[in-house]
N, C-alpha and C positions, 0 to 999 in steps of 0.2 A: 504493500500499499504506500502510495506516495504520498506525502504530507503537503499541505498547501501553505502558501507564505503567510498567511495568519498564524497558523501553529507554530512555524519557525519563529515568527516575529514576537510573539507571546513568549516562547522559550528564552529567546534573547532578552526579552523584559526582565525575567527572572534571573539573570545573571550570566546566560550561556553565550558563547561567541557564535558566530554564524555555523562555522564548520561544527562545534560542540552540539548545536542544537539538531542539525543533520543525522549526527550520529546516534545521538539519543532517541531521535524519532525513528531511525532505521532499527535500532534495537529491539522497539517494540514489535516489529515484524519478525525478527530474527530470533530474539530470545536470547538466552545463552549462546554465546559463540566466540569466534576468534576474529584478529584484527582483519585478516584478509576478505573474511565473508562480509564484515563491517565496512570495509572502504570499498569493496563493489557494490553493496546495498544503499550505503550513503552518498556515493560520487565523490567523497574526500579523497582526494590525492594520497597514494600509498606512503608517499614520502612525508606526509603530514598526519598520517592515523596515530601513530603512537604517541606525537606530542598531543594531540588533542585526548587521547584516551588517557593520558597522563594527569591532564588538567581536570578531565570529569571526574576522575578517582580523586583528586584532591579536594574537589567540592562535593563530594559524596554523592554523585548521580549515579555512580557505576561501582562495581566491586571488581577489581583484579585479582586473579588466581595465578601466580607464577608457573610456568611451565614451558613444554615446546610443542605449541605454541601457547602464548598465555590464554586465558579464558576469560571471558568478560560477562560480567552479570550486572543488567540494568536493575536499579532499584524500582520497587512498584511504584508508578506515577503518581497515585493518590497521596503517598506518603511523603515522598521527596517534594512535590510542588507544594503541598500544604505547609511543610517547612520552610521553605523558600518565601511562600506569602507571607506566614507569620515574620519572618524576619523584615521583609519589606515593610509590611504593615507597621510594625514595631517602629522602622527608621521615620517613616513617614508621620508616625505619631509623634515622635521627639521633635522632627522640624517642624511639624504644624505648631506645636507648645512653645519652641524658642522663636520661632517668626512670630506668634501671637503676641508672646510676651514683649518682644522687641516693637510691635505696632502699638500697642497698649500703651507703652510708656511714652512713645511719640504722642499718642493723641491725647495722654494726660499731661502733657508738657505744654501743648499746643493752648495758646492763648485764644479764647473764644470772641469772635468778633460779635460784639453785642450794640445792636441799635435801639435808641429808645424814641417813639415817634408818637407826637401828641395830636397829629393831624388826622380825621376819618380819610379824607380825598388821600390824602399819603399812603395809609395804611392801604385803601383799595388798590391803589395804582401798583404797590408792591406786592400785593395778594396777586394781581394778574400778572405781574412780571415773574414771581417765583413758580406759580402754576404753569405759566407758558413754557418754563425751562425744565420742568419735570421730564425725566427721562425713563423711569421704573415705576415709581406709585407716588399717590398722592393720598394722606389720610388727614381727612377733618374730624375734629373731637371738640363737642362743645355745642351750646344752644346760643351763643350771642351772634346774630346775623343782622345786619341793618338793612333797610329798603333799600338803600342807595347801591349796595354791593351785591345783590343777589344775583342781579341778572348777570352781572361781571363773573361771578363766580360760576354759574351755570354754563355760560359760553365757553370758559375754560377746561370745565368739565366734559362737556362735548370733544373740545379739540384734543385733551390729553387723552380720552378714549379711544379717539380716530388714530392717534399716534401709537396706540397699544399701552398707553399707560394704566397700572391699576388704581382704580379710584374708589376707597372705602370711606362711609361716612358714619360717624356715631353722633346722633344729636336727639333733642327732646323737644317738643313744643314748650315755649313758656308763655303761660297767659297774660304775662305783662308785655310780650310783644308778638305773639302770634296773630293778633287781629290786625297787625299791619302785614305779616309777611307771608304767614302761612308755611311755615318751613318745610314741613314734611311734603306737603303737595307740591310745592314749588321744586324742592330737589329730586323728588321721584319722576319727574318727568324728563330726567336727564341721565339718572341711574337707579338701579334697583338694588345697589349695594349699601343699604342704610340699616343701621342696627339702632334700637332705643336705648338711648343712656345718657349720662353726663348732662343733666338738667341744670346747668350751672351759668351764670352770667359770665362766662368766658368762652373763647376759641381758639384752638390750636390747629395750624394747618402745619403739616409735616411733608416734606419734600426729599424722597431719594435717602432718607436717613442721614442728611448732609444739613438741612437749613429747618426752621422752624419758626413760625410767625405766631406769635401768642397776642390776641386781642383781648383786652377787658375794659368793663366800663364800670364809672363810680356808681355805686347804688344809693339811691335817695328815697327813703320811706318804701322800701323794699322792690324797687324799680329801678332798672339800669337805665342811666341817663345817657343816651345815644349821643348826646351833646357834648359828652365830657368822656372820650375814650382813649385808651391809649396801648400803644402796640409795641411790641418788643420781639425785635428780629435777631436772632441767635444763628451763626454760622459756624456750626462746630461739630465734626462727626461724632465725636464722643457724647457730648450733651445730648444732641438729638436722637442718637441711639437708646438713651434711656427713656426719652419720651415714647419713642415706638414700640420698645418693648411695654409700657404700659398701655400704649393702644392696644396692641396686640392680646394682652391680657384681658381687658375688658372685651373686646371684640369676640372672644370664643366664649364668655359668659352670657352675651345678650342676644335678644331675640330680632330676627329681622323685621322690619316694618311691612305690615300687609298694607297694600293700598285698599282693601276693602273697608279698612276702616275709616275711610275717608267718605265712605259712601252712607 
């Protein structure tokens, strides 16, 4: 049986040379045999066969019994391949841990870029800019929306979904605001990925785990004052990843909004 290139390439990924992969694969056909038969079956030059066998034995792929000629016994594939795979997996885990530790230390040392915004129009402009630049995902959490921005957000959601960007929303109608906006009815026109929760006078927009725009309003007599809002724009992967983890936690434990509830 001739083995395809994928089999040989996979054996090479496990540490074998090209000739070594051909010899070991050939041994699956011949079983216990001698170098001459292996050279013929594998296509490895006779001048190279002993060198290849010596390397395979040193790496525990085969067992060589001395004699005239020597006898070569391949180790069982399931056993030896699992051994090599375990070694590679352990190496990968170690490298992953080392690189992650280094990367985390860099993120921790990074000085977050934080901008405070006191004007609603500027917040709306920045919201549109951030959402238009999203490449992978947008997450909106909270119930504070202004009538002036809802159409801007809906437009950006449509454009983001057209680009293949994931958009998820956690929100809840607030009696103090919903008579002006009807937030669930409005947002459900452009996306179905809405879950009910986070009924607070604030809203966070998370972009690609790298930027976060948080908007809050001053509360007077239990009513948010939309004439007195403040925005905080944070551009930092480390901090934004924490907000994202909180969003994901809430998302798993909330129910989807059902449009039938509007009827």
